[in-house]
LUMLO-127673 format. One record per residue (C-alpha): residue number from 0; chain; x, y, z. Coordinates in nm, 2 decimals. Example, Ala and Ser with C-alpha at 12.3 -4.5 7.8 and 13.67 -1.06 7.14 Angstrom:
! LUMLO-127673
[0, "A", [1.23, -0.45, 0.78]]
[1, "A", [1.37, -0.11, 0.71]]
This chain:
! LUMLO-127673
[0, "A", [0.19, -0.94, 0.93]]
[1, "A", [0.32, -1.12, 1.24]]
[2, "A", [0.44, -1.47, 1.21]]
[3, "A", [0.34, -1.76, 1.44]]
[4, "A", [0.53, -2.08, 1.41]]
[5, "A", [0.34, -2.40, 1.35]]
[6, "A", [0.54, -2.71, 1.45]]
[7, "A", [0.52, -2.93, 1.14]]
[8, "A", [0.81, -3.00, 0.89]]
[9, "A", [0.67, -3.00, 0.54]]
[10, "A", [0.82, -3.07, 0.20]]
[11, "A", [0.80, -2.79, -0.06]]
[12, "A", [0.52, -2.99, -0.24]]
[13, "A", [0.32, -3.04, 0.08]]
[14, "A", [0.36, -2.67, 0.16]]
[15, "A", [0.24, -2.56, -0.19]]
[16, "A", [-0.05, -2.80, -0.19]]
[17, "A", [-0.15, -2.68, 0.16]]
[18, "A", [-0.15, -2.32, 0.06]]
[19, "A", [-0.40, -2.39, -0.21]]
[20, "A", [-0.66, -2.49, 0.05]]
[21, "A", [-0.56, -2.30, 0.36]]
[22, "A", [-0.76, -2.01, 0.48]]
[23, "A", [-0.45, -1.86, 0.63]]
[24, "A", [-0.13, -1.78, 0.43]]
[25, "A", [0.20, -1.92, 0.55]]
[26, "A", [0.56, -1.84, 0.48]]
[27, "A", [0.79, -2.14, 0.45]]
[28, "A", [1.15, -2.16, 0.56]]
[29, "A", [1.35, -2.48, 0.56]]
[30, "A", [1.04, -2.70, 0.60]]
[31, "A", [0.89, -2.49, 0.88]]
[32, "A", [0.57, -2.29, 0.81]]
[33, "A", [0.47, -1.96, 0.98]]
[34, "A", [0.11, -1.84, 0.97]]
[35, "A", [0.07, -1.48, 0.85]]
[36, "A", [-0.15, -1.25, 1.05]]
[37, "A", [-0.37, -1.00, 0.88]]
[38, "A", [-0.27, -0.64, 0.80]]
[39, "A", [-0.39, -0.30, 0.91]]
[40, "A", [-0.59, -0.05, 0.71]]
[41, "A", [-0.28, 0.17, 0.69]]
[42, "A", [-0.07, -0.12, 0.55]]
[43, "A", [-0.33, -0.19, 0.29]]
[44, "A", [-0.37, 0.17, 0.18]]
[45, "A", [0.00, 0.21, 0.14]]
[46, "A", [0.04, -0.11, -0.06]]
[47, "A", [-0.26, -0.02, -0.28]]
[48, "A", [-0.12, 0.33, -0.35]]
[49, "A", [0.21, 0.18, -0.46]]
[50, "A", [0.04, -0.08, -0.68]]
[51, "A", [-0.19, 0.19, -0.83]]
[52, "A", [0.12, 0.40, -0.92]]
[53, "A", [0.32, 0.11, -1.06]]
[54, "A", [0.06, -0.07, -1.26]]
[55, "A", [0.02, 0.19, -1.54]]
[56, "A", [0.40, 0.23, -1.56]]
[57, "A", [0.46, -0.14, -1.64]]
[58, "A", [0.15, -0.20, -1.85]]
[59, "A", [0.26, -0.32, -2.20]]
[60, "A", [0.60, -0.45, -2.08]]
[61, "A", [0.71, -0.80, -1.98]]
[62, "A", [0.67, -0.70, -1.61]]
[63, "A", [0.40, -0.84, -1.39]]
[64, "A", [0.29, -0.68, -1.06]]
[65, "A", [0.15, -0.87, -0.77]]
[66, "A", [0.01, -0.77, -0.43]]
[67, "A", [0.06, -0.98, -0.12]]
[68, "A", [-0.08, -1.31, -0.24]]
[69, "A", [0.20, -1.40, -0.47]]
[70, "A", [0.49, -1.59, -0.31]]
[71, "A", [0.86, -1.54, -0.39]]
[72, "A", [1.06, -1.86, -0.39]]
[73, "A", [1.43, -1.85, -0.31]]
[74, "A", [1.71, -2.05, -0.15]]
[75, "A", [1.85, -1.94, 0.18]]
[76, "A", [2.17, -2.12, 0.29]]
[77, "A", [2.09, -2.41, 0.06]]
[78, "A", [1.73, -2.45, 0.18]]
[79, "A", [1.40, -2.35, 0.02]]
[80, "A", [1.21, -2.05, 0.14]]
[81, "A", [0.88, -1.89, 0.04]]
[82, "A", [0.78, -1.54, 0.14]]
[83, "A", [0.48, -1.32, 0.07]]
[84, "A", [0.61, -0.97, -0.01]]
[85, "A", [0.35, -0.69, 0.00]]
[86, "A", [0.44, -0.61, -0.36]]
[87, "A", [0.64, -0.81, -0.61]]
[88, "A", [0.74, -0.72, -0.97]]
[89, "A", [0.89, -0.97, -1.21]]
[90, "A", [0.99, -0.87, -1.55]]
[91, "A", [1.14, -1.20, -1.67]]
[92, "A", [0.90, -1.37, -1.92]]
[93, "A", [1.04, -1.71, -1.81]]
[94, "A", [0.94, -1.65, -1.45]]
[95, "A", [0.58, -1.76, -1.47]]
[96, "A", [0.50, -2.03, -1.21]]
[97, "A", [0.14, -2.02, -1.12]]
[98, "A", [0.18, -1.96, -0.74]]
[99, "A", [0.52, -1.81, -0.70]]
[100, "A", [0.80, -1.61, -0.87]]
[101, "A", [1.17, -1.68, -0.85]]
[102, "A", [1.32, -1.38, -1.04]]
[103, "A", [1.16, -1.06, -0.91]]
[104, "A", [1.32, -0.73, -0.99]]
[105, "A", [1.14, -0.53, -0.72]]
[106, "A", [1.01, -0.64, -0.38]]
[107, "A", [0.83, -0.41, -0.13]]
[108, "A", [0.75, -0.47, 0.23]]
[109, "A", [0.53, -0.23, 0.43]]
[110, "A", [0.66, -0.24, 0.78]]
[111, "A", [0.46, -0.32, 1.09]]
[112, "A", [0.56, -0.36, 1.46]]
[113, "A", [0.53, -0.74, 1.42]]
[114, "A", [0.73, -0.77, 1.10]]
[115, "A", [0.99, -0.49, 1.09]]
[116, "A", [1.27, -0.69, 1.24]]
[117, "A", [1.22, -0.98, 1.00]]
[118, "A", [1.18, -0.74, 0.70]]
[119, "A", [1.49, -0.55, 0.79]]
[120, "A", [1.72, -0.84, 0.87]]
[121, "A", [1.60, -1.19, 0.76]]
[122, "A", [1.42, -1.08, 0.44]]
[123, "A", [1.68, -0.82, 0.34]]
[124, "A", [1.96, -1.09, 0.37]]
[125, "A", [1.75, -1.34, 0.18]]
[126, "A", [1.61, -1.11, -0.09]]
[127, "A", [1.95, -0.96, -0.18]]
[128, "A", [2.07, -1.31, -0.28]]
[129, "A", [1.81, -1.31, -0.56]]
[130, "A", [2.02, -1.24, -0.88]]
[131, "A", [1.74, -1.07, -1.06]]
[132, "A", [1.64, -0.83, -0.77]]
[133, "A", [1.73, -0.47, -0.84]]
[134, "A", [1.54, -0.28, -0.56]]
[135, "A", [1.40, -0.37, -0.22]]
[136, "A", [1.17, -0.11, -0.05]]
[137, "A", [1.09, -0.09, 0.32]]
[138, "A", [0.79, 0.14, 0.37]]
[139, "A", [0.69, 0.28, 0.71]]
[140, "A", [0.33, 0.30, 0.81]]
[141, "A", [0.41, 0.51, 1.11]]
[142, "A", [0.55, 0.81, 0.92]]
[143, "A", [0.63, 0.91, 0.56]]
[144, "A", [0.95, 0.72, 0.52]]
[145, "A", [1.07, 0.48, 0.24]]
[146, "A", [1.40, 0.30, 0.27]]
[147, "A", [1.54, 0.18, -0.07]]
[148, "A", [1.80, -0.09, -0.10]]
[149, "A", [1.96, -0.12, -0.44]]
[150, "A", [2.19, -0.38, -0.59]]
[151, "A", [2.40, -0.10, -0.76]]
[152, "A", [2.46, 0.04, -0.41]]
[153, "A", [2.57, -0.29, -0.27]]
[154, "A", [2.23, -0.31, -0.09]]
[155, "A", [2.31, -0.01, 0.14]]
[156, "A", [1.98, 0.15, 0.23]]
[157, "A", [1.89, 0.51, 0.16]]
[158, "A", [1.61, 0.67, 0.36]]
[159, "A", [1.36, 0.91, 0.20]]
[160, "A", [1.14, 1.12, 0.43]]
[161, "A", [1.03, 1.40, 0.19]]
[162, "A", [1.02, 1.47, -0.18]]
[163, "A", [1.02, 1.17, -0.41]]
[164, "A", [1.16, 0.83, -0.45]]
[165, "A", [1.29, 0.70, -0.78]]
[166, "A", [1.23, 0.34, -0.88]]
[167, "A", [1.52, 0.28, -1.12]]
[168, "A", [1.39, -0.06, -1.26]]
[169, "A", [1.11, 0.13, -1.44]]
[170, "A", [1.26, 0.48, -1.43]]
[171, "A", [0.98, 0.65, -1.24]]
[172, "A", [0.98, 0.92, -0.98]]
[173, "A", [0.71, 0.88, -0.71]]
[174, "A", [0.63, 1.17, -0.47]]
[175, "A", [0.60, 1.04, -0.11]]
[176, "A", [0.27, 1.22, -0.09]]
[177, "A", [0.13, 0.98, -0.34]]
[178, "A", [0.26, 0.68, -0.15]]
[179, "A", [0.08, 0.81, 0.16]]
[180, "A", [-0.22, 0.96, -0.02]]
[181, "A", [-0.53, 0.93, 0.21]]
[182, "A", [-0.33, 0.74, 0.47]]
[183, "A", [-0.40, 0.89, 0.82]]
[184, "A", [-0.06, 0.86, 0.98]]
[185, "A", [-0.05, 0.83, 1.36]]
């Protein structure tokens, strides 16, 4: 999802109201909004595979799983920001705003040419400041590769290109072949 700046400074309330009626999703950083471009078929297949794997594992818990249309709200260098991660899991029963979450434990971004730099730098730095976040996944749509950043590892990434990944926040092992099931990689 590429970002295209729109030159209008908005308050948080104006942004949230606008998102309710906008046909295009926008991320928000310090009063600036950035239109989100649509995603590819590979991107959607990968995100759907991960959501399909995760949903049964968190059913019956306090955790809630969202795909792409739920915002995460955070503060970056003292300013408000809203991002749309590809997957978001929040397990805090007090984290139940209607249109965003503030205390996720897992965030996932499926990488694309237009977002990889932002996902690897800007969002990594921003997301790791969320006290509740335990794991941040960067998932390639070019090859079977998942990079996991964990709080317990001081956010150093580990790259997985074969076998399985382990999501510690729910204690599950996911074979990479399931993440990429029916995904025709280039």
